[in-house]
Biopython code that builds the backbone (N, CA, C, O; Angstrom):
import numpy as np
from Bio.PDB.StructureBuilder import StructureBuilder

atoms = [
    (1, "UNK", "N", (105.535, 28.091, 53.511)),
    (1, "UNK", "CA", (105.192, 26.953, 52.730)),
    (1, "UNK", "C", (104.673, 25.853, 53.644)),
    (1, "UNK", "O", (105.062, 25.725, 54.804)),
    (2, "UNK", "N", (103.778, 25.072, 53.064)),
    (2, "UNK", "CA", (103.210, 23.980, 53.848)),
    (2, "UNK", "C", (103.806, 22.667, 53.402)),
    (2, "UNK", "O", (104.097, 22.455, 52.225)),
    (3, "UNK", "N", (103.975, 21.813, 54.348)),
    (3, "UNK", "CA", (104.559, 20.507, 54.040)),
    (3, "UNK", "C", (103.481, 19.580, 53.487)),
    (3, "UNK", "O", (102.290, 19.881, 53.572)),
    (4, "UNK", "N", (103.897, 18.477, 52.932)),
    (4, "UNK", "CA", (102.989, 17.505, 52.323)),
    (4, "UNK", "C", (102.010, 16.919, 53.336)),
    (4, "UNK", "O", (100.825, 16.807, 53.024)),
    (5, "UNK", "N", (102.457, 16.535, 54.551)),
    (5, "UNK", "CA", (101.502, 16.003, 55.524)),
    (5, "UNK", "C", (100.465, 17.049, 55.922)),
    (5, "UNK", "O", (99.310, 16.701, 56.164)),
    (6, "UNK", "N", (100.848, 18.312, 55.994)),
    (6, "UNK", "CA", (99.927, 19.371, 56.381)),
    (6, "UNK", "C", (98.884, 19.593, 55.287)),
    (6, "UNK", "O", (97.708, 19.810, 55.578)),
    (7, "UNK", "N", (99.323, 19.536, 54.019)),
    (7, "UNK", "CA", (98.393, 19.682, 52.901)),
    (7, "UNK", "C", (97.387, 18.546, 52.919)),
    (7, "UNK", "O", (96.194, 18.761, 52.705)),
    (8, "UNK", "N", (97.863, 17.349, 53.172)),
    (8, "UNK", "CA", (96.992, 16.186, 53.214)),
    (8, "UNK", "C", (95.959, 16.339, 54.325)),
    (8, "UNK", "O", (94.784, 16.026, 54.134)),
    (9, "UNK", "N", (96.393, 16.812, 55.467)),
    (9, "UNK", "CA", (95.502, 17.028, 56.607)),
    (9, "UNK", "C", (94.471, 18.105, 56.285)),
    (9, "UNK", "O", (93.300, 17.960, 56.637)),
    (10, "UNK", "N", (94.885, 19.178, 55.625)),
    (10, "UNK", "CA", (94.002, 20.272, 55.239)),
    (10, "UNK", "C", (92.954, 19.794, 54.235)),
    (10, "UNK", "O", (91.786, 20.173, 54.323)),
    (11, "UNK", "N", (93.370, 18.974, 53.295)),
    (11, "UNK", "CA", (92.445, 18.438, 52.287)),
    (11, "UNK", "C", (91.423, 17.512, 52.954)),
    (11, "UNK", "O", (90.239, 17.546, 52.620)),
    (12, "UNK", "N", (91.887, 16.687, 53.898)),
    (12, "UNK", "CA", (90.978, 15.779, 54.607)),
    (12, "UNK", "C", (89.959, 16.572, 55.411)),
    (12, "UNK", "O", (88.776, 16.233, 55.415)),
    (13, "UNK", "N", (90.401, 17.619, 56.090)),
    (13, "UNK", "CA", (89.496, 18.444, 56.884)),
    (13, "UNK", "C", (88.461, 19.113, 55.991)),
    (13, "UNK", "O", (87.281, 19.147, 56.339)),
    (14, "UNK", "N", (88.871, 19.638, 54.866)),
    (14, "UNK", "CA", (87.952, 20.285, 53.926)),
    (14, "UNK", "C", (86.959, 19.265, 53.383)),
    (14, "UNK", "O", (85.772, 19.566, 53.255)),
    (15, "UNK", "N", (87.420, 18.089, 53.070)),
    (15, "UNK", "CA", (86.544, 17.034, 52.558)),
    (15, "UNK", "C", (85.525, 16.618, 53.616)),
    (15, "UNK", "O", (84.361, 16.383, 53.292)),
    (16, "UNK", "N", (85.944, 16.526, 54.859)),
    (16, "UNK", "CA", (85.044, 16.151, 55.939)),
    (16, "UNK", "C", (83.983, 17.229, 56.157)),
    (16, "UNK", "O", (82.816, 16.915, 56.394)),
    (17, "UNK", "N", (84.389, 18.508, 56.076)),
    (17, "UNK", "CA", (83.432, 19.598, 56.231)),
    (17, "UNK", "C", (82.417, 19.577, 55.086)),
    (17, "UNK", "O", (81.223, 19.795, 55.295)),
    (18, "UNK", "N", (82.899, 19.319, 53.901)),
    (18, "UNK", "CA", (82.025, 19.244, 52.726)),
    (18, "UNK", "C", (81.032, 18.099, 52.890)),
    (18, "UNK", "O", (79.855, 18.261, 52.568)),
    (19, "UNK", "N", (81.471, 16.962, 53.375)),
    (19, "UNK", "CA", (80.603, 15.813, 53.600)),
    (19, "UNK", "C", (79.569, 16.129, 54.672)),
    (19, "UNK", "O", (78.405, 15.753, 54.539)),
    (20, "UNK", "N", (79.983, 16.818, 55.734)),
    (20, "UNK", "CA", (79.068, 17.187, 56.809)),
    (20, "UNK", "C", (77.989, 18.130, 56.292)),
    (20, "UNK", "O", (76.822, 17.989, 56.658)),
    (21, "UNK", "N", (78.360, 19.083, 55.451)),
    (21, "UNK", "CA", (77.396, 20.019, 54.873)),
    (21, "UNK", "C", (76.416, 19.257, 53.976)),
    (21, "UNK", "O", (75.207, 19.482, 54.034)),
    (22, "UNK", "N", (76.950, 18.353, 53.144)),
    (22, "UNK", "CA", (76.091, 17.563, 52.269)),
    (22, "UNK", "C", (75.139, 16.681, 53.065)),
    (22, "UNK", "O", (73.973, 16.525, 52.701)),
    (23, "UNK", "N", (75.645, 16.104, 54.155)),
    (23, "UNK", "CA", (74.819, 15.253, 54.996)),
    (23, "UNK", "C", (73.694, 16.057, 55.643)),
    (23, "UNK", "O", (72.550, 15.604, 55.688)),
    (24, "UNK", "N", (74.017, 17.241, 56.141)),
    (24, "UNK", "CA", (73.017, 18.105, 56.760)),
    (24, "UNK", "C", (71.986, 18.548, 55.734)),
    (24, "UNK", "O", (70.788, 18.566, 56.017)),
    (25, "UNK", "N", (72.439, 18.898, 54.569)),
    (25, "UNK", "CA", (71.536, 19.310, 53.493)),
    (25, "UNK", "C", (70.617, 18.159, 53.096)),
    (25, "UNK", "O", (69.418, 18.356, 52.899)),
    (26, "UNK", "N", (71.175, 16.970, 52.980)),
    (26, "UNK", "CA", (70.370, 15.808, 52.615)),
    (26, "UNK", "C", (69.327, 15.508, 53.691)),
    (26, "UNK", "O", (68.179, 15.194, 53.376)),
    (27, "UNK", "N", (69.719, 15.604, 54.939)),
    (27, "UNK", "CA", (68.794, 15.360, 56.047)),
    (27, "UNK", "C", (67.669, 16.383, 56.034)),
    (27, "UNK", "O", (66.506, 16.029, 56.226)),
    (28, "UNK", "N", (68.007, 17.651, 55.809)),
    (28, "UNK", "CA", (67.006, 18.717, 55.770)),
    (28, "UNK", "C", (66.034, 18.504, 54.609)),
    (28, "UNK", "O", (64.822, 18.657, 54.761)),
    (29, "UNK", "N", (66.584, 18.151, 53.458)),
    (29, "UNK", "CA", (65.723, 17.897, 52.304)),
    (29, "UNK", "C", (64.799, 16.708, 52.556)),
    (29, "UNK", "O", (63.616, 16.749, 52.216)),
    (30, "UNK", "N", (65.340, 15.660, 53.146)),
    (30, "UNK", "CA", (64.503, 14.487, 53.443)),
    (30, "UNK", "C", (63.376, 14.846, 54.395)),
    (30, "UNK", "O", (62.235, 14.432, 54.192)),
    (31, "UNK", "N", (63.685, 15.607, 55.424)),
    (31, "UNK", "CA", (62.669, 15.992, 56.396)),
    (31, "UNK", "C", (61.583, 16.868, 55.790)),
    (31, "UNK", "O", (60.409, 16.746, 56.142)),
    (32, "UNK", "N", (61.968, 17.739, 54.891)),
    (32, "UNK", "CA", (60.976, 18.650, 54.323)),
    (32, "UNK", "C", (60.212, 18.024, 53.159)),
    (32, "UNK", "O", (59.049, 18.360, 52.934)),
    (33, "UNK", "N", (60.847, 17.121, 52.420)),
    (33, "UNK", "CA", (60.191, 16.538, 51.260)),
    (33, "UNK", "C", (59.394, 15.276, 51.572)),
    (33, "UNK", "O", (58.489, 14.929, 50.814)),
    (34, "UNK", "N", (59.697, 14.597, 52.639)),
    (34, "UNK", "CA", (59.010, 13.353, 52.954)),
    (34, "UNK", "C", (57.499, 13.530, 53.072)),
    (34, "UNK", "O", (56.766, 12.760, 52.452)),
    (35, "UNK", "N", (56.992, 14.503, 53.836)),
    (35, "UNK", "CA", (55.531, 14.666, 53.911)),
    (35, "UNK", "C", (54.896, 14.989, 52.554)),
    (35, "UNK", "O", (53.809, 14.504, 52.241)),
    (36, "UNK", "N", (55.573, 15.798, 51.766)),
    (36, "UNK", "CA", (55.039, 16.146, 50.449)),
    (36, "UNK", "C", (55.004, 14.922, 49.539)),
    (36, "UNK", "O", (54.022, 14.711, 48.827)),
    (37, "UNK", "N", (56.055, 14.122, 49.555)),
    (37, "UNK", "CA", (56.082, 12.924, 48.729)),
    (37, "UNK", "C", (55.039, 11.905, 49.177)),
    (37, "UNK", "O", (54.428, 11.229, 48.349)),
    (38, "UNK", "N", (54.840, 11.798, 50.481)),
    (38, "UNK", "CA", (53.813, 10.897, 50.998)),
    (38, "UNK", "C", (52.429, 11.364, 50.557)),
    (38, "UNK", "O", (51.599, 10.551, 50.150)),
    (39, "UNK", "N", (52.179, 12.665, 50.636)),
    (39, "UNK", "CA", (50.885, 13.214, 50.199)),
    (39, "UNK", "C", (50.661, 12.963, 48.714)),
    (39, "UNK", "O", (49.556, 12.608, 48.303)),
    (40, "UNK", "N", (51.681, 13.141, 47.925)),
    (40, "UNK", "CA", (51.568, 12.898, 46.479)),
    (40, "UNK", "C", (51.307, 11.421, 46.213)),
    (40, "UNK", "O", (50.518, 11.082, 45.332)),
    (41, "UNK", "N", (51.957, 10.548, 46.958)),
    (41, "UNK", "CA", (51.772, 9.114, 46.761)),
    (41, "UNK", "C", (50.352, 8.676, 47.146)),
    (41, "UNK", "O", (49.791, 7.781, 46.513)),
    (42, "UNK", "N", (49.775, 9.290, 48.165)),
    (42, "UNK", "CA", (48.438, 8.906, 48.631)),
    (42, "UNK", "C", (47.306, 9.594, 47.873)),
    (42, "UNK", "O", (46.154, 9.176, 47.987)),
    (43, "UNK", "N", (47.604, 10.627, 47.112)),
    (43, "UNK", "CA", (46.566, 11.395, 46.434)),
    (43, "UNK", "C", (45.679, 10.552, 45.510)),
    (43, "UNK", "O", (44.459, 10.709, 45.568)),
    (44, "UNK", "N", (46.214, 9.675, 44.670)),
    (44, "UNK", "CA", (45.325, 8.871, 43.813)),
    (44, "UNK", "C", (44.361, 8.000, 44.622)),
    (44, "UNK", "O", (43.203, 7.826, 44.243)),
    (45, "UNK", "N", (44.844, 7.465, 45.723)),
    (45, "UNK", "CA", (43.984, 6.654, 46.585)),
    (45, "UNK", "C", (42.861, 7.493, 47.173)),
    (45, "UNK", "O", (41.708, 7.064, 47.190)),
    (46, "UNK", "N", (43.189, 8.679, 47.652)),
    (46, "UNK", "CA", (42.189, 9.563, 48.241)),
    (46, "UNK", "C", (41.146, 9.976, 47.203)),
    (46, "UNK", "O", (39.956, 10.044, 47.509)),
    (47, "UNK", "N", (41.590, 10.249, 45.991)),
    (47, "UNK", "CA", (40.657, 10.655, 44.942)),
    (47, "UNK", "C", (39.741, 9.503, 44.558)),
    (47, "UNK", "O", (38.562, 9.719, 44.277)),
    (48, "UNK", "N", (40.261, 8.291, 44.540)),
    (48, "UNK", "CA", (39.452, 7.121, 44.215)),
    (48, "UNK", "C", (38.393, 6.890, 45.275)),
    (48, "UNK", "O", (37.237, 6.617, 44.952)),
    (49, "UNK", "N", (38.775, 6.996, 46.524)),
    (49, "UNK", "CA", (37.833, 6.790, 47.620)),
    (49, "UNK", "C", (36.739, 7.843, 47.581)),
    (49, "UNK", "O", (35.567, 7.527, 47.786)),
    (50, "UNK", "N", (37.102, 9.067, 47.326)),
    (50, "UNK", "CA", (36.112, 10.141, 47.285)),
    (50, "UNK", "C", (35.175, 9.962, 46.095)),
    (50, "UNK", "O", (33.977, 10.216, 46.223)),
    (51, "UNK", "N", (35.677, 9.538, 44.964)),
    (51, "UNK", "CA", (34.853, 9.376, 43.775)),
    (51, "UNK", "C", (33.871, 8.224, 43.939)),
    (51, "UNK", "O", (32.780, 8.264, 43.371)),
    (52, "UNK", "N", (34.234, 7.200, 44.701)),
    (52, "UNK", "CA", (33.382, 6.036, 44.867)),
    (52, "UNK", "C", (32.626, 6.082, 46.190)),
    (52, "UNK", "O", (32.273, 5.039, 46.741)),
    (53, "UNK", "N", (32.382, 7.254, 46.688)),
    (53, "UNK", "CA", (31.759, 7.411, 47.992)),
    (53, "UNK", "C", (30.386, 6.739, 48.062)),
    (53, "UNK", "O", (30.049, 6.141, 49.083)),
    (54, "UNK", "N", (29.599, 6.827, 47.004)),
    (54, "UNK", "CA", (28.262, 6.256, 47.021)),
    (54, "UNK", "C", (28.135, 5.035, 46.124)),
    (54, "UNK", "O", (27.044, 4.481, 45.991)),
    (55, "UNK", "N", (29.225, 4.608, 45.509)),
    (55, "UNK", "CA", (29.169, 3.515, 44.549)),
    (55, "UNK", "C", (28.721, 2.190, 45.127)),
    (55, "UNK", "O", (27.797, 1.571, 44.599)),
    (56, "UNK", "N", (29.345, 1.746, 46.185)),
    (56, "UNK", "CA", (29.043, 0.432, 46.734)),
    (56, "UNK", "C", (27.738, 0.416, 47.518)),
    (56, "UNK", "O", (27.038, -0.596, 47.544)),
    (57, "UNK", "N", (27.416, 1.514, 48.144)),
    (57, "UNK", "CA", (26.269, 1.545, 49.038)),
    (57, "UNK", "C", (25.109, 2.349, 48.478)),
    (57, "UNK", "O", (24.237, 2.776, 49.236)),
    (58, "UNK", "N", (25.078, 2.562, 47.188)),
    (58, "UNK", "CA", (24.011, 3.353, 46.577)),
    (58, "UNK", "C", (22.639, 2.750, 46.805)),
    (58, "UNK", "O", (21.685, 3.487, 47.055)),
    (59, "UNK", "N", (22.508, 1.431, 46.727)),
    (59, "UNK", "CA", (21.234, 0.771, 46.937)),
    (59, "UNK", "C", (20.765, 0.866, 48.372)),
    (59, "UNK", "O", (19.566, 0.960, 48.635)),
    (60, "UNK", "N", (21.702, 0.842, 49.296)),
    (60, "UNK", "CA", (21.356, 0.938, 50.714)),
    (60, "UNK", "C", (20.770, 2.295, 51.046)),
    (60, "UNK", "O", (19.941, 2.412, 51.949)),
    (61, "UNK", "N", (21.193, 3.323, 50.325)),
    (61, "UNK", "CA", (20.702, 4.662, 50.616)),
    (61, "UNK", "C", (19.200, 4.732, 50.376)),
    (61, "UNK", "O", (18.475, 5.322, 51.176)),
    (62, "UNK", "N", (18.722, 4.135, 49.277)),
    (62, "UNK", "CA", (17.291, 4.117, 48.999)),
    (62, "UNK", "C", (16.535, 3.358, 50.076)),
    (62, "UNK", "O", (15.445, 3.764, 50.479)),
    (63, "UNK", "N", (17.108, 2.263, 50.540)),
    (63, "UNK", "CA", (16.494, 1.467, 51.589)),
    (63, "UNK", "C", (16.414, 2.264, 52.885)),
    (63, "UNK", "O", (15.410, 2.195, 53.593)),
    (64, "UNK", "N", (17.443, 3.006, 53.196)),
    (64, "UNK", "CA", (17.444, 3.832, 54.402)),
    (64, "UNK", "C", (16.382, 4.917, 54.315)),
    (64, "UNK", "O", (15.734, 5.240, 55.311)),
    (65, "UNK", "N", (16.203, 5.479, 53.126)),
    (65, "UNK", "CA", (15.186, 6.522, 52.948)),
    (65, "UNK", "C", (13.803, 5.942, 53.196)),
    (65, "UNK", "O", (12.962, 6.580, 53.828)),
    (66, "UNK", "N", (13.567, 4.728, 52.696)),
    (66, "UNK", "CA", (12.271, 4.085, 52.923)),
    (66, "UNK", "C", (12.055, 3.811, 54.407)),
    (66, "UNK", "O", (10.965, 4.038, 54.933)),
    (67, "UNK", "N", (13.087, 3.328, 55.076)),
    (67, "UNK", "CA", (12.978, 3.060, 56.509)),
    (67, "UNK", "C", (12.700, 4.348, 57.277)),
    (67, "UNK", "O", (11.913, 4.359, 58.223)),
    (68, "UNK", "N", (13.355, 5.435, 56.860)),
    (68, "UNK", "CA", (13.134, 6.718, 57.524)),
    (68, "UNK", "C", (11.696, 7.176, 57.312)),
    (68, "UNK", "O", (11.063, 7.673, 58.243)),
    (69, "UNK", "N", (11.172, 7.015, 56.098)),
    (69, "UNK", "CA", (9.792, 7.416, 55.826)),
    (69, "UNK", "C", (8.826, 6.618, 56.693)),
    (69, "UNK", "O", (7.874, 7.177, 57.237)),
    (70, "UNK", "N", (9.062, 5.328, 56.824)),
    (70, "UNK", "CA", (8.199, 4.494, 57.657)),
    (70, "UNK", "C", (8.236, 4.936, 59.111)),
    (70, "UNK", "O", (7.196, 5.028, 59.763)),
    (71, "UNK", "N", (9.429, 5.208, 59.617)),
    (71, "UNK", "CA", (9.555, 5.675, 61.013)),
    (71, "UNK", "C", (8.835, 7.001, 61.219)),
    (71, "UNK", "O", (8.157, 7.202, 62.227)),
    (72, "UNK", "N", (8.990, 7.908, 60.246)),
    (72, "UNK", "CA", (8.327, 9.213, 60.377)),
    (72, "UNK", "C", (6.799, 9.067, 60.306)),
    (72, "UNK", "O", (6.068, 9.771, 61.003)),
    (73, "UNK", "N", (6.330, 8.149, 59.458)),
    (73, "UNK", "CA", (4.896, 7.909, 59.348)),
    (73, "UNK", "C", (4.347, 7.385, 60.683)),
    (73, "UNK", "O", (3.292, 7.822, 61.144)),
    (74, "UNK", "N", (5.068, 6.455, 61.290)),
    (74, "UNK", "CA", (4.664, 5.939, 62.598)),
    (74, "UNK", "C", (4.681, 7.048, 63.649)),
    (74, "UNK", "O", (3.784, 7.138, 64.487)),
    (75, "UNK", "N", (5.694, 7.873, 63.596)),
    (75, "UNK", "CA", (5.820, 8.989, 64.547)),
    (75, "UNK", "C", (4.643, 9.954, 64.394)),
    (75, "UNK", "O", (4.049, 10.384, 65.383)),
    (76, "UNK", "N", (4.312, 10.289, 63.136)),
    (76, "UNK", "CA", (3.180, 11.194, 62.902)),
    (76, "UNK", "C", (1.875, 10.584, 63.405)),
    (76, "UNK", "O", (1.048, 11.276, 63.998)),
    (77, "UNK", "N", (1.693, 9.278, 63.164)),
    (77, "UNK", "CA", (0.466, 8.617, 63.623)),
    (77, "UNK", "C", (0.343, 8.710, 65.147)),
    (77, "UNK", "O", (-0.741, 8.970, 65.669)),
    (78, "UNK", "N", (1.453, 8.497, 65.855)),
    (78, "UNK", "CA", (1.439, 8.612, 67.319)),
    (78, "UNK", "C", (1.119, 10.037, 67.756)),
    (78, "UNK", "O", (0.357, 10.255, 68.698)),
    (79, "UNK", "N", (1.714, 11.005, 67.056)),
    (79, "UNK", "CA", (1.443, 12.415, 67.402)),
    (79, "UNK", "C", (-0.018, 12.770, 67.165)),
    (79, "UNK", "O", (-0.640, 13.444, 67.987)),
    (80, "UNK", "N", (-0.567, 12.315, 66.036)),
    (80, "UNK", "CA", (-1.976, 12.589, 65.738)),
    (80, "UNK", "C", (-2.874, 11.976, 66.801)),
    (80, "UNK", "O", (-3.856, 12.586, 67.226)),
    (81, "UNK", "N", (-2.533, 10.774, 67.225)),
    (81, "UNK", "CA", (-3.331, 10.088, 68.241)),
    (81, "UNK", "C", (-3.255, 10.834, 69.571)),
    (81, "UNK", "O", (-4.271, 11.032, 70.238)),
    (82, "UNK", "N", (-2.038, 11.250, 69.956)),
    (82, "UNK", "CA", (-1.884, 11.998, 71.219)),
    (82, "UNK", "C", (-2.615, 13.325, 71.180)),
    (82, "UNK", "O", (-3.170, 13.767, 72.186)),
    (83, "UNK", "N", (-2.614, 13.967, 70.004)),
    (83, "UNK", "CA", (-3.249, 15.274, 69.871)),
    (83, "UNK", "C", (-4.763, 15.154, 69.695)),
    (83, "UNK", "O", (-5.480, 16.150, 69.792)),
    (84, "UNK", "N", (-5.253, 13.931, 69.436)),
    (84, "UNK", "CA", (-6.684, 13.733, 69.267)),
    (84, "UNK", "C", (-7.205, 14.264, 67.933)),
    (84, "UNK", "O", (-8.335, 14.747, 67.851)),
    (85, "UNK", "N", (-6.395, 14.176, 66.908)),
    (85, "UNK", "CA", (-6.787, 14.671, 65.580)),
    (85, "UNK", "C", (-7.638, 13.605, 64.898)),
    (85, "UNK", "O", (-7.296, 12.422, 64.909)),
    (86, "UNK", "N", (-8.750, 14.037, 64.306)),
    (86, "UNK", "CA", (-9.685, 13.100, 63.661)),
    (86, "UNK", "C", (-9.073, 12.496, 62.399)),
    (86, "UNK", "O", (-8.090, 12.997, 61.853)),
    (87, "UNK", "N", (-9.703, 11.386, 61.953)),
    (87, "UNK", "CA", (-9.241, 10.683, 60.749)),
    (87, "UNK", "C", (-9.291, 11.588, 59.519)),
    (87, "UNK", "O", (-8.370, 11.568, 58.702)),
    (88, "UNK", "N", (-10.342, 12.373, 59.380)),
    (88, "UNK", "CA", (-10.467, 13.248, 58.206)),
    (88, "UNK", "C", (-9.389, 14.329, 58.220)),
    (88, "UNK", "O", (-8.831, 14.670, 57.177)),
    (89, "UNK", "N", (-9.103, 14.861, 59.391)),
    (89, "UNK", "CA", (-8.054, 15.877, 59.514)),
    (89, "UNK", "C", (-6.688, 15.260, 59.232)),
    (89, "UNK", "O", (-5.841, 15.895, 58.605)),
    (90, "UNK", "N", (-6.469, 14.040, 59.685)),
    (90, "UNK", "CA", (-5.213, 13.334, 59.411)),
    (90, "UNK", "C", (-5.014, 13.145, 57.916)),
    (90, "UNK", "O", (-3.908, 13.319, 57.404)),
    (91, "UNK", "N", (-6.103, 12.782, 57.206)),
    (91, "UNK", "CA", (-6.029, 12.608, 55.754)),
    (91, "UNK", "C", (-5.681, 13.927, 55.071)),
    (91, "UNK", "O", (-4.895, 13.953, 54.124)),
    (92, "UNK", "N", (-6.269, 15.024, 55.556)),
    (92, "UNK", "CA", (-5.957, 16.350, 54.991)),
    (92, "UNK", "C", (-4.490, 16.715, 55.231)),
    (92, "UNK", "O", (-3.808, 17.208, 54.333)),
    (93, "UNK", "N", (-4.024, 16.470, 56.434)),
    (93, "UNK", "CA", (-2.624, 16.760, 56.762)),
    (93, "UNK", "C", (-1.673, 15.898, 55.919)),
    (93, "UNK", "O", (-0.636, 16.378, 55.459)),
    (94, "UNK", "N", (-2.030, 14.636, 55.724)),
    (94, "UNK", "CA", (-1.204, 13.743, 54.918)),
    (94, "UNK", "C", (-1.133, 14.232, 53.476)),
    (94, "UNK", "O", (-0.068, 14.210, 52.860)),
    (95, "UNK", "N", (-2.279, 14.679, 52.934)),
    (95, "UNK", "CA", (-2.310, 15.193, 51.568)),
    (95, "UNK", "C", (-1.479, 16.479, 51.458)),
    (95, "UNK", "O", (-0.744, 16.661, 50.487)),
    (96, "UNK", "N", (-1.596, 17.359, 52.441)),
    (96, "UNK", "CA", (-0.826, 18.610, 52.433)),
    (96, "UNK", "C", (0.674, 18.318, 52.508)),
    (96, "UNK", "O", (1.473, 18.960, 51.825)),
    (97, "UNK", "N", (1.046, 17.353, 53.334)),
    (97, "UNK", "CA", (2.459, 16.978, 53.447)),
    (97, "UNK", "C", (2.971, 16.413, 52.135)),
    (97, "UNK", "O", (4.088, 16.716, 51.716)),
    (98, "UNK", "N", (2.160, 15.596, 51.487)),
    (98, "UNK", "CA", (2.540, 14.999, 50.208)),
    (98, "UNK", "C", (2.724, 16.072, 49.135)),
    (98, "UNK", "O", (3.673, 16.017, 48.353)),
    (99, "UNK", "N", (1.810, 17.051, 49.100)),
    (99, "UNK", "CA", (1.931, 18.142, 48.130)),
    (99, "UNK", "C", (3.193, 18.963, 48.381)),
    (99, "UNK", "O", (3.908, 19.332, 47.449)),
    (100, "UNK", "N", (3.449, 19.237, 49.647)),
    (100, "UNK", "CA", (4.644, 19.997, 50.009)),
    (100, "UNK", "C", (5.906, 19.229, 49.615)),
    (100, "UNK", "O", (6.837, 19.812, 49.059)),
    (101, "UNK", "N", (5.942, 17.944, 49.896)),
    (101, "UNK", "CA", (7.084, 17.109, 49.560)),
    (101, "UNK", "C", (7.342, 17.132, 48.051)),
    (101, "UNK", "O", (8.483, 17.288, 47.616)),
    (102, "UNK", "N", (6.276, 16.976, 47.254)),
    (102, "UNK", "CA", (6.420, 16.996, 45.798)),
    (102, "UNK", "C", (6.877, 18.361, 45.292)),
    (102, "UNK", "O", (7.697, 18.445, 44.378)),
    (103, "UNK", "N", (6.346, 19.426, 45.886)),
    (103, "UNK", "CA", (6.762, 20.774, 45.486)),
    (103, "UNK", "C", (8.242, 21.003, 45.780)),
    (103, "UNK", "O", (8.956, 21.593, 44.969)),
    (104, "UNK", "N", (8.697, 20.540, 46.930)),
    (104, "UNK", "CA", (10.116, 20.695, 47.292)),
    (104, "UNK", "C", (11.003, 19.858, 46.358)),
    (104, "UNK", "O", (12.100, 20.290, 46.004)),
    (105, "UNK", "N", (10.551, 18.693, 45.965)),
    (105, "UNK", "CA", (11.297, 17.866, 45.030)),
    (105, "UNK", "C", (11.445, 18.579, 43.687)),
    (105, "UNK", "O", (12.523, 18.566, 43.091)),
    (106, "UNK", "N", (10.366, 19.201, 43.211)),
    (106, "UNK", "CA", (10.412, 19.941, 41.953)),
    (106, "UNK", "C", (11.379, 21.115, 42.025)),
    (106, "UNK", "O", (12.087, 21.404, 41.060)),
    (107, "UNK", "N", (11.408, 21.788, 43.165)),
    (107, "UNK", "CA", (12.317, 22.923, 43.342)),
    (107, "UNK", "C", (13.766, 22.451, 43.275)),
    (107, "UNK", "O", (14.605, 23.119, 42.671)),
    (108, "UNK", "N", (14.068, 21.310, 43.886)),
    (108, "UNK", "CA", (15.435, 20.787, 43.860)),
    (108, "UNK", "C", (15.867, 20.362, 42.477)),
    (108, "UNK", "O", (17.045, 20.468, 42.135)),
    (109, "UNK", "N", (14.930, 19.880, 41.675)),
    (109, "UNK", "CA", (15.270, 19.419, 40.321)),
    (109, "UNK", "C", (15.403, 20.609, 39.438)),
    (109, "UNK", "O", (15.686, 20.466, 38.249)),
]
sb = StructureBuilder()
sb.init_structure("model")
sb.init_model(0)
sb.init_chain("A")
sb.init_seg("    ")
for serial, (resi, resn, name, xyz) in enumerate(atoms, 1):
    if name == "N":
        sb.init_residue(resn, " ", resi, " ")
    sb.init_atom(name, np.array(xyz, "f"), 0.0, 1.0, " ", f" {name:<3s}", serial, name[0])
structure = sb.get_structure()
């Protein structure tokens, strides 16, 4: 038979072991769930940013395309000059490039 102080000590030890197991389990759950909960919390923000990717700067994109066309036109003019291509040949090349550009646009649409 066990005495009353021994029973009390046994109950305290069992309670402490139970608390230690619960503490370890809670720590493990926190460590494993924290990244998932953070990802879930940030998901709406990420989706909003992705959806509005071109919203604020949509007008700038058209401006950049125009600037790029101007730079390419200047580049072609320099190349034609270096290559010694005549004005009539340059006009033919420009027309061919324009036709090709329009054909490619139609294919994309």
